[in-house]
N, C-alpha and C positions, 0 to 999 in steps of 0.2 A: 250342925243344923239344930234349930230350936225344936222343942217338942210340940209345936203347933204350926198351923198355916195361917198366914195373915190375909184377910180380905179387906180391901180398901173400898168403901162405898156401901151404904145400906139401902141402895135402890133395888129394883127388881132383879137385876143380874147378880148383884152382890149377895142378896138374901138367898137366892136359889143356890149359888155356889157354896155359901156358908152351910146351908142345910144339907146339901149333898155330901159335903166333907164330914160334917158332924155325925150324920146318920151312919157313916162308915167307921165311927169310933175314933176319929181324929179331932183333937182340940182346935178351935178356931178363935182368933182374935179379930172381931169385926169392927172396923173403924167407921164411924159416922159422925161428921162434924156438927150436924144439927143436935140440939138447938143452940149451941154456942155461935154457930155461923150458918147463914142461909144463902143459897144461890139466889139470883134475881127472880127465879121462877118458883121457888119453893117457899112454903109457909107453914106446913104441917110438921110437928115434931116427931111423928111416927116414922117408922121405916117404910120402904116401898111406897112412897107417895106417888100417886098418879096425878101428873100436873096438867095434862092436856085433856083429850077426850077420855070419857070413862068407858069407852068401848074397846074390848079386846078382839073386835072384828068377828067374822062369821064362825059358827060352830060346825057348819057343813063341811064334810071331808072333800067335797068337790071344790072347795076353796082352799088354797094353799095354807092360809093361816089357820083355818079350821082343822086341816090335816095335821099341822104342826102341834096344835093344842092336843089332839088325840094322841099323837106320838108322846108328848110330854106326860099326859095322864097315865100312859102305860109304863112310864119310867118313874112314877111317884114324884111328880113335881109338886113341891109345897105351894108355890105361887099360883099354879093353875087350880089346885085344890081349894085354896083360899078364894080365888076368883069365882069358882063354881058355888061356893058356900055363901058368898055375899052378892050374888047376881041379882039384877033387877030385870023386869020384863023388857025385852028388846028384839022380839021376833026371833029370827035365826041367829042373831048375834049374841055374843057373851058380853054383857055390859055389867059393871059393878057399881055398888054404892061406894064411892071413893073413901069416905071416912071409915066405914065398917071394914073395907078391904085392908086399908093400911093398919087399922087397929088389930085386926085378926092376924096379919103377918107378923106384926110386932110381938103380940102375945105368944105366937108359936115359936118365934125365934128366941124370945126370952126364956121359954120353958126348956129349950134344948140345953141339956147339962154340959155339952161340949162346946157351947158358944159363949164367949165373953164379949159383950158389947162395950166398946170404948167410945164414949161420946166426945170425941175431939178430932181435930184434923191430924192426919198422918204426916209426920215431919221427918222420918228417918231418911237417910240418903239411899235412894234406890240404885244408884250407879254402882255401889259396892255391896249389893244385896247378897247375903249368904243364907237367907231364909227363903222359904217358898211363899210367894206373894201373888194374890189375884187382884189386879187393878180393875175395879168396876166403878169408876167415878162418874160415868155418864157424860151426856153432851154439854153439861155446864160445869165442867171440872174447874175447881178453884184456881186462882192465878198462881199460888205457890206450888200446887201439885202439877199444874200445867208446865211450869218451868222445869220441874223434875223430870216429867215425861219427855219434854223437849230434849233435855240432856241425855236421857236414856235412849231415845229413838233417833236422835239428830234433828236439828231444828227444821229442816226442809221436809220432814215427814209428818209434821203435826199441823192439822188444818183447824182453823178456828171458825170459819164461816162456810156453811154448806150451801153451795150454789149449784144445784144439780138439774140437768135437763131431763126431759122424759126419755124413757127407754121403751122400745117397741119390739114385739115378737115378730121376727122376720117373716114367719109364715102368714102373717095377717096383712102384709104389704102387697098391694096390687102391682105385680110385675108386668102387667100389660101397659102400665103408665110409667112406672119407675124403671131406671136403668143403672147398671153398674158403671163405675169409672171415676178416676181421679181428675181433678181440675186440669184442664189443658190437654190431657191425654186423648180426649174425645176428638179435639180439633185436628190432631196429628194423624188420626186414622182415616183410612179411605172411607168416603161416604158409603153407607150401607143402605140397602133396601130394608124395609120392615121385616121381611122374611129372613134376611141375613142376620139382622140384629137379634131376632128371637132365637135363631139357631145358636148364636154366640152366647146368649144368656145361659144356656145349659152347659157351656164349656168353660165359662170364665167367672170366677168368684173373686171380687175385689173388695177392698176394705171400705169402700163408700158406695151407698145407694143414693141416687139422685131423683128428686121429685120436681119436674118442670111445671111452671105455672104460666098461663097467659095473662094478659092485662086484666081481664074481667075477673078471673079467678083470684089474682093477687089482690085486687081492690076489695073484693068481697071479704077475703081473709083479713086484710088490713083493718077494715071497718069493724069487723067482729072483735079483733084483737084489742084495739084501743078502747073499746066500750065494754070489755069483759070485767067481771068482778074480781077483785084481788083480795088476798089474805092480809089482815091487819097485823103488823109486826109489833112485838113488845118494844117499849121505849129503848131498852138496852141494846136491841138489835138494830134499830133505825140509824144509829150514829155511824156505824161502820160497814154494815153488810153490803152496801152497793158500791163501795170504793173499788173493789177488785173485779167485780163482775156485774154489769148492769142487766137487769131483767129485760127480756125482749119487748115486753109491753111498754116499758118506760122509753126504751130506745125508739120504738115505733112512734111514740107521741111527739118526737122531735120533727116529724115531717113524713109525708106519705112515701117518699122515696128513700128514706134513711136506711131501711132494711135492704133495699135493692143495691145499695152501695156498701152494705155491711155483710151480715151473715147469709143473706139471700141473693148475693150478687150472682148474675148468670154468666159472667165472663169465664171463658174457658170451656164452655159446654155447647154441644148441639143436641137438640132433642131428636133421637133416632126416628121418631114418628114423623117429624116434619123436615128434618135435616136443616133446621134453623135454630138460631139461638133463642132460648125461652125468655120471657119477660122477667122472670125471677126463678130462682131454684132453691129448694130446701135440700140440704145434704144430711144423710144419716151415716154415722160412722160405726163400724163393727165394734161391739162392746165386750165380746167374750171370745175365747179361742175357738169355740165350736161354731161361731158365726150364726148363732140362733137369736142374738139380741143386737139391736142397733139403737144408738142414741141420736137425738136430734141436735145437730151441731149448732151452737150459738143460741139454743132455746132455753137457757136458764130463765126461770119464770117464778113469779109470785102469784099467779092466777089461782083461784080456787080450783080444787080437783075437778069438779063437775064442768067448770068453764074450760079447763084444759082439754078435756075429752071433746066437748062441743066445738071449740074453735079449731083445735089442731086436726080434728077429723075432716075439716073443710079443705085441707091440703090435698090436692089430687094424688091418689095412690094410698091415702090413709083413711079413706071413707069407712073402712071396716077394721081399722087398726085396733089391736089389742095392746093396751099400755101395761107393760110389765111393771113399770115404775113411773110415777108422775113427778113433775118438777117440784123442787122445794128450794126455798131460800130462808135459812134461819140460823141462829147461833148454834153451832154444833162442833164440839171438839172431837176429832177422830184422827186416828193414826193411819198411815199408809200400810194397812195390814198385809197386802200381798208381798211386800218386801221384808216384813218384820215377823209375821206369825205363821205357824203351821196349822194343820187341820184340827188341832186340839186347842187352839188359841194360845199356844205356848210360844214365847219368843225364840227365834231361831238361834240368836247369838247369846242369849242368857236363859238357860234352861230353868232357872229358879223362878222366872216371872211369867205369869199368865195375864192376859187381858180378858175382859168380858163386858158385854153390854154394848151400848151405842158407840162407845169410844173405839170399838173394833170396826165399825162400819156396818153392823147389822142395824136395821132400822125398824123400830116398833116395839111395843111392850112384850109380846109373846116371843119375838125373835131375840130380845135381850135375855129373857128367861132361859131360852134354849142355849144361848152361849154360856150363861152362868153354869148351867148343868154340865155341859161338856168340859168347861174349864175346871169345875170342881171335881168331877170324876177323875180327870187326868192328873190333877194336882195330888190327889190321894195316891194314885199309882206311883208318882214320882216320890212322894213322901215315904212310901213303903219300900223304896229302893228297887222297884221292879223295872226292868229294862223293857218296858212295853208301853204302848199308848193305845187308848181305845178310840179308834176312828170310825165314826158312823158311816154307813153306806151312803153314797151320793144319791141313791134312789129314795132316800128319806129326805124330808125337808130339813131336819136337823143337820144331816150330813151335807146336803147341798149348800146350805148357808155357810157351814164351816169351810167347804171347798171353795165357795165363791170368794170369801174374804182372804183366802190364803193362796189363790191361784194367780199367776202372773197377769197383770192388767195395768197397762200404761195410763188408762183413763179411769182409774178406780174411783168409785163414789159409793156412798152408803146404799144398801139394798135391803128391801123387805122380803118376806116370804112370797114366792110366786112359783108357778109351775114351769116358768121359762128357764129356771136355773137347774131343773132336774133333767136327767138324761131322757131323751125321747124313747117312746115305746118301740119295740121291734116292729110292730104292726102299725101301719098308718091309719089313723082314725080321724075323719074330718069333723065329726060332731064333737064340739068342744066339751060338753058335759060328759059324754061317754068317755072321751080321752082322759079327762081329769079323774073320772071314777076309776078307770083302769090304773092310772098312776097311783091313786090312793090305795087301791087294793095291793099293788106291788109293794108299796111302802109298808103297809101293815103286816104283810107276810114276813117281812124282815123282823118285826118285833115279836111275831109269834114264835120265831126260832129261839 
């Protein structure tokens, strides 16, 4: 084994991983292909370029991303420290001056005596890797390296376009309207009274929750959907992104009944409230093993986030919905982490290789930084020959994200920090702000230890 650890990618995750390794006395070779080559979205020669929003989201610990930042501060995160030092006024949010942030990270990394920055694309064969490598190449991984990663992980486990539907907190669904059941199973059951149906809800947990709509509700929803504002895609995304998965708003524009013969078809269901087939039906599919999150089947969308909340909350049963994740459609290279990685972002079948950043399925700046930290810390333990891994508690956001990307999930899609992926409190607290405060206190007690 070499006397250093290789980190591929000088973005947020790669820089954090390199720093965490170097501060522990291990030499790092950090590969960054800029400025020799740029991805379609990058233009700055510095490391840790922020290419989309300049916001690192809320600083409040009652916000999951705010709590995640506080966890990282307590663990001496270089990237969060640089973000704090280059922040600009943004209310409760942490927003940065993009240029100053990237410049500061670059200077700090260059000053680290244990880090050698290599300004070229990594070309070694990863399939026969006998050195410890952290792959943090981001959502716009180069074509050459994507082929290497495809070979390393197997072709069918590498995704190039992220078409994700919204995910909803189950506790926020109105179960006086919604009902459990798979398609057709409802018709086979003996017709029930409303009282019998409500009694059964407490006894039966199925993988689908159904939201029935009458004609008026459907038409109101349809009109709002086709007139909602959408996100403008980059030119390099427009060419291919819709080939495999059409956004629901585009499908709807083909005709008012298109959705009723597609993802919203009511065939196979009776509404327990009326014992009749609904005019249309929206299905939610269980998204995690605990059954606390449900995704909207067929609702891949390119609507702006505010529009998604407004329009999708019009669906009966979702009027008070809490969206754990909103739908996205953009260029995004990521691996099927649940089958490939453990809770330290280490490959299950190749212990020398770690992944970090958005390529693992964590979504967002701060989430990428957290994955880089976990991968870096554990790469050091492996380098030192210690037969141990450092796994963060699932009661922390750092640990919950690592657990999410490594837990069995047939419908895996990228996830950002949210309280829905943390274990529930022992006590039931209805007030959301109070509940999140208690979760934050529980997390920070872990770091006090």
